[in-house]
C-alpha positions as CSV (number, residue, x, y, z in Angstrom):
1,M,-18.0,-17.0,-1.6
2,P,-15.6,-17.4,-4.6
3,P,-13.8,-14.4,-6.8
4,T,-16.6,-13.2,-9.3
5,T,-15.7,-13.4,-13.1
6,N,-18.9,-12.3,-14.5
7,R,-20.0,-9.0,-15.7
8,H,-22.3,-8.4,-12.9
9,V,-20.9,-6.2,-10.1
10,D,-21.8,-7.4,-6.6
11,G,-22.7,-3.9,-4.9
12,I,-21.8,-5.4,-1.2
13,G,-18.5,-6.2,-2.8
14,L,-18.4,-2.9,-4.7
15,A,-19.1,-1.1,-1.4
16,Y,-16.2,-2.8,0.6
17,G,-13.4,-1.8,-2.1
18,L,-14.5,1.8,-2.5
19,C,-14.8,1.8,1.7
20,A,-10.7,0.3,1.2
21,I,-10.3,3.1,-1.2
22,L,-11.8,6.3,0.6
23,I,-9.9,5.1,4.3
24,W,-6.3,4.5,2.0
25,S,-7.0,8.2,0.0
26,S,-7.2,9.9,3.7
27,F,-4.2,8.4,5.5
28,P,-2.4,11.7,4.9
29,L,-5.7,13.8,6.4
30,Y,-5.4,11.0,9.6
31,F,-1.3,11.2,10.1
32,K,-1.0,14.7,9.6
33,Q,-3.1,15.1,13.0
34,T,-0.2,12.8,14.9
35,E,2.7,15.0,13.8
36,S,3.1,16.6,16.9
37,F,4.3,13.2,18.8
38,G,7.4,12.9,16.3
39,F,7.8,10.3,13.4
40,L,9.7,8.0,16.1
41,S,6.8,7.8,18.7
42,V,4.2,7.7,15.5
43,Y,5.8,5.2,14.0
44,G,6.6,2.9,16.8
45,H,2.2,2.7,17.9
46,R,1.5,2.0,14.7
47,A,3.7,-1.0,14.4
48,L,3.3,-2.1,17.9
49,W,-0.6,-2.1,17.9
50,A,-0.8,-4.3,15.0
51,M,-0.7,-7.2,16.3
52,P,-3.1,-7.3,18.8
53,F,-5.5,-6.3,16.5
54,M,-4.7,-8.6,13.9
55,L,-5.4,-11.4,17.1
56,L,-8.7,-10.4,17.5
57,V,-9.9,-10.7,13.8
58,L,-8.3,-13.9,13.9
59,L,-9.7,-15.1,16.7
60,V,-13.2,-13.4,15.9
61,L,-12.9,-15.5,12.3
62,R,-12.3,-18.4,14.2
63,S,-9.2,-18.6,12.0
64,W,-6.3,-19.5,14.4
65,H,-5.4,-23.2,12.7
66,E,-4.6,-21.4,9.5
67,V,-1.3,-19.7,11.2
68,V,0.1,-22.8,13.0
69,P,1.0,-24.8,9.5
70,V,3.3,-22.0,8.5
71,F,5.3,-21.9,11.7
72,R,6.2,-25.9,11.0
73,S,6.9,-24.9,7.4
74,R,10.1,-22.8,6.8
75,R,9.4,-22.8,3.0
76,L,6.0,-20.0,4.3
77,L,7.8,-18.8,7.2
78,L,10.8,-17.4,5.9
79,P,8.8,-15.1,3.1
80,I,6.5,-13.7,5.4
81,V,9.2,-12.8,7.5
82,A,10.3,-11.2,4.3
83,T,7.4,-9.1,3.9
84,S,6.9,-8.3,7.1
85,L,10.4,-6.0,7.3
86,I,9.1,-4.7,3.9
87,V,6.1,-3.7,5.4
88,A,8.3,-2.2,8.2
89,A,10.1,-0.5,6.1
90,Q,7.1,0.9,3.9
91,Q,5.0,2.1,6.8
92,A,7.9,4.3,8.2
93,L,8.7,5.6,4.4
94,Y,5.2,6.6,3.9
95,I,4.9,7.9,7.7
96,W,7.8,9.6,7.2
97,G,6.9,11.0,3.3
98,I,3.7,12.7,5.1
99,F,5.3,14.2,8.0
100,T,8.4,15.6,5.5
101,N,5.2,17.4,2.8
102,R,5.9,14.5,0.3
103,I,2.4,13.1,-0.2
104,V,2.4,13.8,-4.1
105,E,5.5,12.1,-4.4
106,L,4.2,9.2,-2.4
107,S,0.8,9.0,-5.0
108,M,3.5,8.6,-7.7
109,G,5.0,5.6,-6.0
110,F,1.5,3.5,-6.5
111,Y,0.9,4.7,-10.3
112,L,4.6,3.4,-11.0
113,V,3.4,-0.2,-9.7
114,P,2.2,-1.1,-13.0
115,A,5.3,-0.3,-14.5
116,F,7.7,-2.1,-11.9
117,S,5.3,-4.9,-12.0
118,I,5.5,-5.3,-16.2
119,L,9.7,-5.1,-15.3
120,F,9.4,-7.8,-12.8
121,G,7.9,-10.3,-14.9
122,Y,10.4,-9.5,-18.0
123,L,13.6,-9.7,-15.9
124,F,12.6,-12.4,-13.1
125,F,10.2,-14.4,-14.0
126,Q,10.7,-14.6,-18.0
127,E,7.0,-13.1,-19.0
128,R,6.9,-12.1,-22.5
129,I,5.9,-8.0,-22.8
130,G,4.1,-6.7,-25.7
131,P,4.4,-3.6,-27.8
132,T,1.7,-2.2,-25.6
133,Q,3.4,-3.3,-22.2
134,W,6.5,-1.8,-23.0
135,L,5.1,2.1,-24.0
136,A,3.3,2.0,-20.7
137,V,6.4,1.4,-18.6
138,G,8.1,3.7,-21.2
139,L,5.6,6.6,-20.4
140,S,5.9,5.9,-17.0
141,I,9.6,6.1,-16.3
142,S,9.6,8.8,-19.0
143,G,7.7,10.9,-16.3
144,V,10.0,10.0,-13.6
145,A,12.7,11.0,-15.7
146,A,11.6,14.7,-16.8
147,L,11.1,15.4,-13.1
148,I,15.0,14.1,-12.2
149,I,16.5,16.4,-16.0
150,V,13.9,19.2,-15.8
151,L,14.0,20.1,-12.0
152,G,16.7,18.4,-10.8
153,E,14.5,16.0,-8.3
154,N,15.3,12.9,-6.8
155,P,11.8,11.3,-6.3
156,W,13.5,8.3,-5.0
157,L,10.5,8.2,-2.3
158,G,8.0,7.1,-4.7
159,V,9.8,4.8,-6.9
160,T,11.2,3.4,-3.2
161,M,7.6,3.2,-2.7
162,G,6.4,1.2,-6.3
163,L,9.4,-1.0,-6.0
164,T,8.5,-2.5,-2.4
165,F,5.3,-2.4,-3.3
166,T,5.5,-4.5,-6.1
167,V,8.3,-7.0,-4.4
168,Y,5.5,-7.3,-1.5
169,S,2.8,-8.3,-4.3
170,A,5.1,-10.7,-5.7
171,I,6.2,-12.7,-2.5
172,R,2.7,-12.9,-1.3
173,K,1.2,-13.9,-4.4
174,R,3.3,-17.2,-4.4
175,I,2.6,-17.7,-0.9
176,S,-0.2,-20.2,-0.2
177,V,-1.2,-18.5,3.2
178,E,-4.8,-17.3,3.8
179,P,-5.3,-13.5,3.6
180,A,-5.8,-13.2,7.2
181,A,-3.2,-15.6,8.5
182,G,-0.8,-13.7,6.6
183,L,-1.5,-10.3,7.8
184,F,-1.2,-11.5,11.2
185,L,2.0,-13.1,10.8
186,E,3.5,-10.1,9.2
187,T,2.4,-8.3,12.2
188,V,4.5,-10.5,14.8
189,P,8.1,-8.7,13.9
190,L,6.4,-5.7,13.6
191,F,5.0,-5.7,17.2
192,F,8.8,-6.5,18.7
193,I,9.9,-3.4,16.3
194,G,7.2,-1.4,17.5
195,L,8.2,-2.2,21.4
196,W,11.6,-0.9,20.5
197,F,10.4,2.2,19.1
198,V,7.8,2.8,22.0
199,I,10.5,1.9,24.6
200,Q,13.3,3.7,23.4
201,F,11.4,7.5,22.3
202,P,8.5,7.3,25.1
203,L,6.3,10.4,24.6
204,E,7.4,13.9,25.2
205,E,6.3,15.4,28.8
206,G,2.8,16.7,28.6
207,K,1.9,13.9,25.8
208,S,-0.7,10.6,26.2
209,L,-2.3,8.3,24.6
210,A,-5.4,9.0,26.8
211,S,-6.0,12.3,24.8
212,W,-7.9,12.7,21.8
213,S,-4.8,13.0,19.6
214,G,-2.8,10.3,21.2
215,S,-5.6,7.8,20.8
216,L,-5.3,8.5,17.4
217,L,-1.6,6.9,17.6
218,P,-2.4,2.9,18.6
219,F,-5.6,3.5,16.8
220,S,-3.6,3.7,13.6
221,A,-2.8,0.0,13.8
222,I,-6.6,-0.7,13.2
223,Y,-7.0,2.1,10.6
224,T,-4.4,1.4,8.2
225,I,-5.0,-2.7,8.4
226,L,-8.7,-2.2,7.7
227,P,-8.9,-1.2,4.1
228,I,-6.4,-4.4,3.7
229,L,-9.2,-6.3,5.2
230,L,-12.3,-4.6,3.5
231,Y,-9.9,-5.3,-0.2
232,V,-9.9,-8.8,0.4
233,V,-13.3,-9.7,1.2
234,A,-14.3,-7.4,-2.1
235,S,-11.7,-9.4,-3.9
236,R,-14.1,-12.4,-2.8
237,R,-16.8,-10.7,-4.4
238,M,-15.9,-9.0,-7.6
239,S,-13.7,-9.3,-10.5
240,L,-10.4,-8.4,-9.7
241,S,-9.6,-6.6,-13.3
242,L,-12.7,-4.0,-11.7
243,L,-11.1,-4.0,-8.5
244,G,-7.5,-3.5,-9.5
245,T,-8.9,-0.6,-11.4
246,L,-10.7,0.9,-8.6
247,F,-7.6,0.5,-6.6
248,Y,-5.8,3.3,-8.3
249,L,-8.6,5.9,-7.2
250,A,-6.7,5.7,-3.8
251,P,-3.5,7.7,-5.1
252,T,-5.3,10.0,-6.8
253,G,-7.4,10.7,-3.6
254,T,-4.0,11.3,-2.0
255,F,-2.3,13.5,-4.8
256,L,-5.5,15.4,-4.5
257,I,-5.0,15.9,-0.9
258,G,-1.4,16.7,-1.6
259,V,-2.0,19.5,-3.6
260,F,-5.4,21.0,-2.5
261,V,-5.5,20.4,1.1
262,Y,-1.0,20.7,2.2
263,D,-0.6,22.8,-0.9
264,E,2.6,20.5,-2.3
265,N,4.3,22.0,-5.2
266,F,2.9,21.4,-8.3
267,S,4.7,22.9,-11.3
268,Q,3.5,22.5,-15.1
269,I,6.9,20.1,-15.1
270,H,4.9,17.8,-12.6
271,V,1.9,18.1,-14.8
272,V,3.6,16.9,-17.5
273,A,5.2,13.8,-15.6
274,F,1.7,13.3,-14.0
275,L,0.6,12.9,-17.3
276,L,3.0,10.7,-18.9
277,I,2.4,8.3,-16.1
278,W,-1.4,8.3,-15.8
279,V,-1.2,7.7,-19.4
280,G,1.2,4.8,-19.3
281,L,-1.3,3.6,-16.1
282,S,-4.4,3.7,-19.0
283,I,-2.5,2.1,-21.3
284,Y,-1.5,-0.8,-18.6
285,L,-5.6,-0.9,-17.9
286,W,-6.6,-0.8,-21.1
287,A,-4.3,-3.8,-22.2
288,D,-5.2,-5.5,-19.1
289,R,-8.4,-5.3,-19.4
290,G,-9.0,-7.0,-22.8
291,K,-6.5,-9.3,-21.7
292,N,-9.1,-10.1,-19.2
293,R,-12.0,-10.4,-21.5
294,Q,-9.6,-13.2,-23.9
295,A,-9.4,-15.4,-21.3
């Protein structure tokens, strides 16, 4: 079904989108259950099992024919390899951030994506930036600066997550590869990275994948890829502007989990910093919505 462009909200598409957001939000809860296995083992299994799952998805969707042309085109294959390596780095940072109690900072990274997208468009693609967009960028950057200046914190993890997500989105946007085929191809290098980790860092004695907590390791690949597939399906049934707005419920859920479930530090200056970032995000979404209406 082609993406919808009218104001009617497709109920099924909305359900898919909300399910994707709910799963994304719960990542910290999921990976915290695997913490006893250690970062290296958890990361290795997450990377290893992604390709078998996506292979199964391709077989079910009968989309294998969409993969073959990519292998024959260096113009398509090299960017896919680049995005795969970005995903590998993102996964490592995300899991490490959860294990080191930096969940709030991870959520901040996704709130910063619009600001980074505006800057990337201006610096690398000669896109015109209006006053409203500059205001959104300025407020978001001010929020990060407040943490650095007042608290002396270095929120490099959140900034890195936001930057890598922006670069990933910019590359994928310019590659004419179907989403399922693209996801599968990205998991191929991840498979070999994961295999190396699993061999080099086996599970400790007494720990097994056959246990309930151990089964969460291979299943983590399914758990993290499933919301992407749901989001893609949702994007074909509802307006991208609404779906893009709903997307920010995911880091909001992550943020709330970090503060209220795992009691991460959230001082008054954190409140000020996040308010600046949230206001910047709101201005961006408001301006983007007005632009879509005019289009």
